[in-house]
LUMMI-929472 format. One record per residue (C-alpha): x, y negated, z; residue in three letters; residue number from 1. Coordinates in steps of 0.05 Angstrom, whole numbers. Example, Ala and Ser with C-alpha at 12.3 -4.5 7.8 and 13.67 -1.06 7.14 Angstrom:
<<246,90,156>,'ala',1>
<<273,21,143>,'ser',2>
***
This chain:
<<896,272,-495>,'unk',1>
<<898,348,-495>,'unk',2>
<<880,381,-430>,'unk',3>
<<948,415,-426>,'unk',4>
<<981,347,-423>,'unk',5>
<<937,318,-369>,'unk',6>
<<968,295,-303>,'unk',7>
<<964,348,-250>,'unk',8>
<<968,340,-175>,'unk',9>
<<988,388,-120>,'unk',10>
<<958,385,-51>,'unk',11>
<<994,416,8>,'unk',12>
<<937,431,56>,'unk',13>
<<938,428,131>,'unk',14>
<<937,497,164>,'unk',15>
<<879,490,213>,'unk',16>
<<804,497,204>,'unk',17>
<<822,529,138>,'unk',18>
<<754,544,110>,'unk',19>
<<735,470,111>,'unk',20>
<<795,446,72>,'unk',21>
<<776,458,0>,'unk',22>
<<704,430,4>,'unk',23>
<<729,370,43>,'unk',24>
<<785,355,-6>,'unk',25>
<<738,363,-65>,'unk',26>
<<691,312,-34>,'unk',27>
<<747,262,-24>,'unk',28>
<<776,269,-94>,'unk',29>
<<709,264,-128>,'unk',30>
<<692,202,-87>,'unk',31>
<<757,166,-104>,'unk',32>
<<755,185,-177>,'unk',33>
<<684,161,-186>,'unk',34>
<<707,90,-171>,'unk',35>
<<728,51,-232>,'unk',36>
<<786,3,-229>,'unk',37>
<<766,-68,-254>,'unk',38>
<<791,-95,-320>,'unk',39>
<<826,-53,-372>,'unk',40>
<<866,-12,-322>,'unk',41>
<<853,60,-307>,'unk',42>
<<782,88,-307>,'unk',43>
<<771,156,-276>,'unk',44>
<<727,191,-327>,'unk',45>
<<725,262,-301>,'unk',46>
<<756,311,-254>,'unk',47>
<<766,385,-263>,'unk',48>
<<770,416,-194>,'unk',49>
<<808,480,-206>,'unk',50>
<<835,523,-150>,'unk',51>
<<888,558,-191>,'unk',52>
<<916,601,-135>,'unk',53>
<<889,669,-114>,'unk',54>
<<850,681,-50>,'unk',55>
<<915,699,-16>,'unk',56>
<<941,628,-14>,'unk',57>
<<884,583,-35>,'unk',58>
<<886,549,33>,'unk',59>
<<958,527,24>,'unk',60>
<<963,496,-44>,'unk',61>
<<910,468,-91>,'unk',62>
<<920,440,-160>,'unk',63>
<<880,382,-188>,'unk',64>
<<872,367,-262>,'unk',65>
<<849,297,-278>,'unk',66>
<<830,259,-340>,'unk',67>
<<841,184,-347>,'unk',68>
<<831,131,-400>,'unk',69>
<<895,91,-402>,'unk',70>
<<908,19,-420>,'unk',71>
<<928,8,-492>,'unk',72>
<<1001,1,-472>,'unk',73>
<<998,71,-441>,'unk',74>
<<1014,47,-371>,'unk',75>
<<975,57,-308>,'unk',76>
<<1021,98,-264>,'unk',77>
<<1011,54,-203>,'unk',78>
<<935,59,-210>,'unk',79>
<<937,135,-212>,'unk',80>
<<981,138,-151>,'unk',81>
<<934,90,-115>,'unk',82>
<<875,136,-129>,'unk',83>
<<913,196,-104>,'unk',84>
<<932,160,-40>,'unk',85>
<<860,139,-30>,'unk',86>
<<837,212,-38>,'unk',87>
<<890,234,13>,'unk',88>
<<876,184,69>,'unk',89>
<<827,224,111>,'unk',90>
<<877,272,143>,'unk',91>
<<853,333,103>,'unk',92>
<<918,349,69>,'unk',93>
<<990,343,91>,'unk',94>
<<1016,314,26>,'unk',95>
<<999,302,-47>,'unk',96>
<<1047,308,-106>,'unk',97>
<<1047,296,-180>,'unk',98>
<<1061,367,-204>,'unk',99>
<<1117,373,-254>,'unk',100>
<<1127,448,-256>,'unk',101>
<<1107,514,-226>,'unk',102>
<<1123,588,-233>,'unk',103>
<<1125,657,-202>,'unk',104>
<<1201,656,-204>,'unk',105>
<<1258,606,-210>,'unk',106>
<<1263,620,-284>,'unk',107>
<<1189,607,-295>,'unk',108>
<<1194,542,-254>,'unk',109>
<<1254,518,-295>,'unk',110>
<<1218,533,-361>,'unk',111>
<<1157,496,-337>,'unk',112>
<<1199,435,-318>,'unk',113>
<<1235,436,-386>,'unk',114>
<<1166,434,-420>,'unk',115>
<<1142,375,-378>,'unk',116>
<<1135,311,-420>,'unk',117>
<<1200,272,-414>,'unk',118>
<<1164,205,-419>,'unk',119>
<<1130,220,-352>,'unk',120>
<<1196,236,-318>,'unk',121>
<<1237,178,-343>,'unk',122>
<<1207,122,-300>,'unk',123>
<<1230,159,-237>,'unk',124>
<<1299,179,-261>,'unk',125>
<<1328,111,-280>,'unk',126>
<<1400,94,-264>,'unk',127>
<<1379,34,-221>,'unk',128>
<<1335,78,-176>,'unk',129>
<<1348,121,-115>,'unk',130>
<<1320,190,-99>,'unk',131>
<<1324,251,-56>,'unk',132>
<<1300,324,-62>,'unk',133>
<<1264,357,-4>,'unk',134>
<<1256,432,4>,'unk',135>
<<1193,461,37>,'unk',136>
<<1185,536,48>,'unk',137>
<<1118,563,73>,'unk',138>
<<1126,622,122>,'unk',139>
<<1202,624,117>,'unk',140>
<<1261,584,144>,'unk',141>
<<1317,568,95>,'unk',142>
<<1388,554,117>,'unk',143>
<<1423,492,91>,'unk',144>
<<1465,531,41>,'unk',145>
<<1402,560,10>,'unk',146>
<<1371,491,4>,'unk',147>
<<1434,462,-30>,'unk',148>
<<1435,520,-78>,'unk',149>
<<1363,506,-99>,'unk',150>
<<1377,432,-109>,'unk',151>
<<1439,445,-150>,'unk',152>
<<1399,491,-196>,'unk',153>
<<1359,430,-218>,'unk',154>
<<1420,398,-251>,'unk',155>
<<1387,404,-320>,'unk',156>
<<1338,349,-300>,'unk',157>
<<1363,281,-324>,'unk',158>
<<1371,247,-256>,'unk',159>
<<1411,183,-268>,'unk',160>
<<1397,147,-203>,'unk',161>
<<1435,151,-137>,'unk',162>
<<1420,199,-80>,'unk',163>
<<1393,163,-18>,'unk',164>
<<1373,209,39>,'unk',165>
<<1349,154,86>,'unk',166>
<<1306,107,44>,'unk',167>
<<1298,132,-28>,'unk',168>
<<1251,100,-78>,'unk',169>
<<1229,168,-104>,'unk',170>
<<1223,234,-67>,'unk',171>
<<1218,301,-102>,'unk',172>
<<1197,366,-69>,'unk',173>
<<1211,439,-83>,'unk',174>
<<1156,480,-50>,'unk',175>
<<1163,555,-40>,'unk',176>
<<1107,602,-18>,'unk',177>
<<1126,665,19>,'unk',178>
<<1055,690,34>,'unk',179>
<<1014,691,98>,'unk',180>
<<1044,750,136>,'unk',181>
<<1100,729,183>,'unk',182>
<<1117,803,195>,'unk',183>
<<1126,818,121>,'unk',184>
<<1163,761,89>,'unk',185>
<<1186,776,18>,'unk',186>
<<1257,765,-4>,'unk',187>
<<1236,720,-62>,'unk',188>
<<1179,669,-61>,'unk',189>
<<1111,688,-90>,'unk',190>
<<1101,619,-122>,'unk',191>
<<1146,558,-133>,'unk',192>
<<1127,486,-147>,'unk',193>
<<1165,422,-162>,'unk',194>
<<1133,354,-158>,'unk',195>
<<1140,280,-144>,'unk',196>
<<1116,261,-75>,'unk',197>
<<1060,209,-76>,'unk',198>
<<1033,205,-4>,'unk',199>
<<1025,241,62>,'unk',200>
<<956,251,91>,'unk',201>
<<939,212,154>,'unk',202>
<<947,272,200>,'unk',203>
<<964,224,257>,'unk',204>
<<890,207,260>,'unk',205>
<<877,274,293>,'unk',206>
<<923,258,351>,'unk',207>
<<906,184,360>,'unk',208>
<<831,200,360>,'unk',209>
<<838,260,405>,'unk',210>
<<781,270,454>,'unk',211>
<<833,274,509>,'unk',212>
<<850,200,497>,'unk',213>
<<777,177,492>,'unk',214>
<<743,137,547>,'unk',215>
<<674,167,541>,'unk',216>
<<663,242,530>,'unk',217>
<<611,295,547>,'unk',218>
<<607,370,550>,'unk',219>
<<595,374,475>,'unk',220>
<<639,318,448>,'unk',221>
<<663,340,379>,'unk',222>
<<737,354,367>,'unk',223>
<<769,296,329>,'unk',224>
<<794,340,271>,'unk',225>
<<725,370,260>,'unk',226>
<<694,300,264>,'unk',227>
<<738,276,207>,'unk',228>
<<722,339,168>,'unk',229>
<<648,325,175>,'unk',230>
<<658,253,151>,'unk',231>
<<696,280,92>,'unk',232>
<<640,328,74>,'unk',233>
<<591,271,80>,'unk',234>
<<633,230,31>,'unk',235>
<<632,172,80>,'unk',236>
<<660,107,52>,'unk',237>
<<664,34,69>,'unk',238>
<<598,-2,78>,'unk',239>
<<557,62,82>,'unk',240>
<<504,68,137>,'unk',241>
<<513,134,174>,'unk',242>
<<462,162,224>,'unk',243>
<<468,215,278>,'unk',244>
<<399,237,306>,'unk',245>
<<432,276,363>,'unk',246>
<<485,224,378>,'unk',247>
<<504,245,450>,'unk',248>
<<570,211,467>,'unk',249>
<<578,185,396>,'unk',250>
<<639,224,375>,'unk',251>
<<614,233,304>,'unk',252>
<<602,158,297>,'unk',253>
<<675,144,309>,'unk',254>
<<701,184,250>,'unk',255>
<<652,151,203>,'unk',256>
<<666,81,230>,'unk',257>
<<741,94,221>,'unk',258>
<<728,95,146>,'unk',259>
<<688,32,145>,'unk',260>
<<617,57,152>,'unk',261>
<<564,24,196>,'unk',262>
<<540,74,247>,'unk',263>
<<479,86,290>,'unk',264>
<<444,143,327>,'unk',265>
<<388,167,370>,'unk',266>
<<384,216,428>,'unk',267>
<<332,238,478>,'unk',268>
<<380,234,537>,'unk',269>
<<377,164,567>,'unk',270>
<<435,175,615>,'unk',271>
<<483,200,561>,'unk',272>
<<468,144,512>,'unk',273>
<<478,91,566>,'unk',274>
<<537,125,599>,'unk',275>
<<503,136,666>,'unk',276>
<<507,192,716>,'unk',277>
<<558,246,730>,'unk',278>
<<623,247,691>,'unk',279>
<<645,305,647>,'unk',280>
<<719,297,664>,'unk',281>
<<753,340,715>,'unk',282>
<<767,304,782>,'unk',283>
<<718,248,765>,'unk',284>
<<651,245,799>,'unk',285>
<<614,188,764>,'unk',286>
<<621,153,698>,'unk',287>
<<652,84,700>,'unk',288>
<<627,18,669>,'unk',289>
<<671,28,607>,'unk',290>
<<643,96,591>,'unk',291>
<<592,89,535>,'unk',292>
<<587,95,460>,'unk',293>
<<601,21,446>,'unk',294>
<<663,23,491>,'unk',295>
<<690,83,452>,'unk',296>
<<684,46,386>,'unk',297>
<<715,-15,419>,'unk',298>
<<773,28,442>,'unk',299>
<<791,40,369>,'unk',300>
<<776,-30,344>,'unk',301>
<<712,-6,309>,'unk',302>
<<659,-42,349>,'unk',303>
<<639,-85,290>,'unk',304>
<<613,-23,255>,'unk',305>
<<568,-3,312>,'unk',306>
<<494,-18,298>,'unk',307>
<<463,14,360>,'unk',308>
<<440,78,393>,'unk',309>
<<366,86,411>,'unk',310>
<<330,132,459>,'unk',311>
<<286,174,414>,'unk',312>
<<259,244,403>,'unk',313>
<<287,275,339>,'unk',314>
<<222,312,328>,'unk',315>
<<184,246,322>,'unk',316>
<<221,200,273>,'unk',317>
<<218,126,291>,'unk',318>
<<237,98,223>,'unk',319>
<<193,63,172>,'unk',320>
<<183,98,106>,'unk',321>
<<239,88,56>,'unk',322>
<<311,107,44>,'unk',323>
<<357,81,99>,'unk',324>
<<420,122,105>,'unk',325>
<<478,140,61>,'unk',326>
<<495,200,105>,'unk',327>
<<466,237,164>,'unk',328>
<<521,272,203>,'unk',329>
<<503,309,266>,'unk',330>
<<514,367,313>,'unk',331>
<<446,389,340>,'unk',332>
<<444,422,410>,'unk',333>
<<445,498,410>,'unk',334>
<<423,505,482>,'unk',335>
<<490,531,507>,'unk',336>
<<518,470,544>,'unk',337>
<<461,421,532>,'unk',338>
<<386,437,532>,'unk',339>
<<346,433,468>,'unk',340>
<<286,389,487>,'unk',341>
<<233,344,458>,'unk',342>
<<179,301,489>,'unk',343>
<<116,335,510>,'unk',344>
<<46,326,482>,'unk',345>
<<6,262,494>,'unk',346>
<<-36,298,545>,'unk',347>
<<25,321,584>,'unk',348>
<<56,252,582>,'unk',349>
<<-8,220,607>,'unk',350>
<<-10,267,667>,'unk',351>
<<63,253,683>,'unk',352>
<<50,178,680>,'unk',353>
<<-8,184,728>,'unk',354>
<<38,220,777>,'unk',355>
<<83,159,775>,'unk',356>
<<146,196,753>,'unk',357>
<<211,156,753>,'unk',358>
<<244,193,696>,'unk',359>
<<258,155,632>,'unk',360>
<<228,213,593>,'unk',361>
<<161,230,623>,'unk',362>
<<162,304,607>,'unk',363>
<<199,349,559>,'unk',364>
<<188,417,528>,'unk',365>
<<230,469,492>,'unk',366>
<<253,450,423>,'unk',367>
<<267,515,385>,'unk',368>
<<327,516,339>,'unk',369>
<<285,532,278>,'unk',370>
<<242,471,292>,'unk',371>
<<304,427,303>,'unk',372>
<<334,444,235>,'unk',373>
<<271,438,194>,'unk',374>
<<254,371,226>,'unk',375>
<<325,350,210>,'unk',376>
<<318,371,137>,'unk',377>
<<252,335,129>,'unk',378>
<<282,272,159>,'unk',379>
<<343,276,113>,'unk',380>
<<299,286,52>,'unk',381>
<<258,225,70>,'unk',382>
<<310,176,97>,'unk',383>
<<373,191,56>,'unk',384>
<<388,151,-6>,'unk',385>
<<391,190,-71>,'unk',386>
<<459,225,-72>,'unk',387>
<<465,216,4>,'unk',388>
<<490,275,45>,'unk',389>
<<467,314,106>,'unk',390>
<<523,348,145>,'unk',391>
<<505,390,206>,'unk',392>
<<525,452,246>,'unk',393>
<<481,514,243>,'unk',394>
<<492,566,298>,'unk',395>
<<483,639,277>,'unk',396>
<<486,707,309>,'unk',397>
<<534,741,261>,'unk',398>
<<504,812,260>,'unk',399>
<<439,781,236>,'unk',400>
<<467,728,189>,'unk',401>
<<451,726,115>,'unk',402>
<<453,666,68>,'unk',403>
<<377,669,62>,'unk',404>
<<369,641,133>,'unk',405>
<<404,575,116>,'unk',406>
<<348,523,119>,'unk',407>
<<330,494,51>,'unk',408>
<<289,436,26>,'unk',409>
<<265,421,-45>,'unk',410>
<<296,351,-42>,'unk',411>
<<364,375,-17>,'unk',412>
<<418,415,-54>,'unk',413>
<<465,460,-15>,'unk',414>
<<536,436,-28>,'unk',415>
<<579,478,19>,'unk',416>
<<573,528,76>,'unk',417>
<<635,538,119>,'unk',418>
<<642,583,180>,'unk',419>
<<676,569,247>,'unk',420>
<<680,629,294>,'unk',421>
<<654,618,365>,'unk',422>
<<661,690,389>,'unk',423>
<<664,760,360>,'unk',424>
<<589,760,349>,'unk',425>
<<571,686,341>,'unk',426>
<<593,629,297>,'unk',427>
<<570,562,272>,'unk',428>
<<567,542,200>,'unk',429>
<<580,472,174>,'unk',430>
<<525,459,124>,'unk',431>
<<531,403,73>,'unk',432>
<<470,383,31>,'unk',433>
<<458,328,-19>,'unk',434>
<<393,292,-35>,'unk',435>
<<376,305,-108>,'unk',436>
<<301,292,-110>,'unk',437>
<<255,237,-85>,'unk',438>
<<216,253,-22>,'unk',439>
<<140,252,-33>,'unk',440>
<<96,276,24>,'unk',441>
<<117,316,86>,'unk',442>
<<55,360,82>,'unk',443>
<<73,380,11>,'unk',444>
<<134,417,36>,'unk',445>
<<104,448,99>,'unk',446>
<<89,517,70>,'unk',447>
<<160,523,42>,'unk',448>
<<190,501,108>,'unk',449>
<<145,548,147>,'unk',450>
<<173,606,106>,'unk',451>
<<244,582,116>,'unk',452>
<<231,575,191>,'unk',453>
<<209,648,195>,'unk',454>
<<276,669,165>,'unk',455>
<<316,632,218>,'unk',456>
<<270,644,278>,'unk',457>
<<311,704,301>,'unk',458>
<<365,654,320>,'unk',459>
<<320,615,367>,'unk',460>
<<348,660,422>,'unk',461>
<<419,641,402>,'unk',462>
<<436,621,474>,'unk',463>
<<417,689,501>,'unk',464>
<<454,725,445>,'unk',465>
<<515,681,456>,'unk',466>
<<519,697,530>,'unk',467>
<<502,771,520>,'unk',468>
<<570,779,488>,'unk',469>
<<603,743,546>,'unk',470>
<<567,789,596>,'unk',471>
<<588,851,558>,'unk',472>
<<660,828,555>,'unk',473>
<<662,814,630>,'unk',474>
<<632,882,645>,'unk',475>
<<683,915,600>,'unk',476>
<<741,878,633>,'unk',477>
<<715,899,703>,'unk',478>
<<710,970,680>,'unk',479>
<<780,970,652>,'unk',480>
<<807,939,716>,'unk',481>
<<774,995,757>,'unk',482>
<<811,1046,716>,'unk',483>
***
């Protein structure tokens, strides 16, 4: 089959956390298309991931070209739709369509539709079927008369079925793009698309898994949307084993468990892992008996995927040698709301024990950010399966940021690097890496990691740099108020 005749799919992307959308969608589509369908049905042989739009609107629409081997009878439509639905079920995109035509003007769109293979249209235009056409305009509101005019202009398409606005068998969409500037909306759309609707993304997940609705939270509990994005980047799937070495209140475990992965974690904070001590919620003094990681998973019917959470120091791995995890997904502490700590030396611990301390952790010392991230990379290189992914947040002071400071490891390949702004001068970057080489000996990589550590060490004082901007802003506001 010539590439020009291959099925093409249009994704309408959600308009939040924009920079994470394309890498996340790519991960999902690649994962779903790598799975073969049993028997002589459809096999996903390859995927060309092509963002065909310019930078101006690449976060709104993306086009997928896909290649399939079909059954000898040429069928397989249901299998293709099933794969597309599977790739769209993580809440990344709003909707996915089989793209029939596109153009920069109505004339170009109509020409594109007239050139679309008729044999692909016919199954959805039968006289015994029902359909409706939906109009979606990005950055512009169309009145009903304008919508009807656009639908009537499609009369050249051989629709033979009956219109059913309430419960149609097939839904077709006209999508119009009017740019990104709400103060400068063009008269005519910049791009037009027409396609057959296949599925909506599970955007309701974001609301139902909102931290506001969760039993057990902490000062650093991850936003539900970002948690699902991280699971997407980690290519989490059913029966994976996912590990979070800085598990905290377990928010990242929930998103992975939601997609059928078995989850576990470690943390140095005994009280947080066991849900003890003061509550993080307003107007609540102490945590209740149903505030812990297991209870959170139970709240969503995911307790069967919970392996356990252990009290452990991330700088001293507790695992036996060997590959254990399909993904490591974590949000290490930056020292802003929660301290970065590790257990002290054996000598310090011995002295603390002799004093008869009652703390669960005898003594702790500072754990510099550069040490945190390079310990994390070493652990990922050793304990991830081949092809497994490490997904983590890296805080940076923007005036000093360059790509060279991103921690690297010979066993891990950098897949994506997406930025989320924290303030005018600080941000955090979602780093996704994939294991591509067998881990040998930790000491073998020490000189490389020492060099990498030097590049990032300027960010060890991230907390001070973060709050320096806050102090300057408060001082400026006070000065302006005095005027």
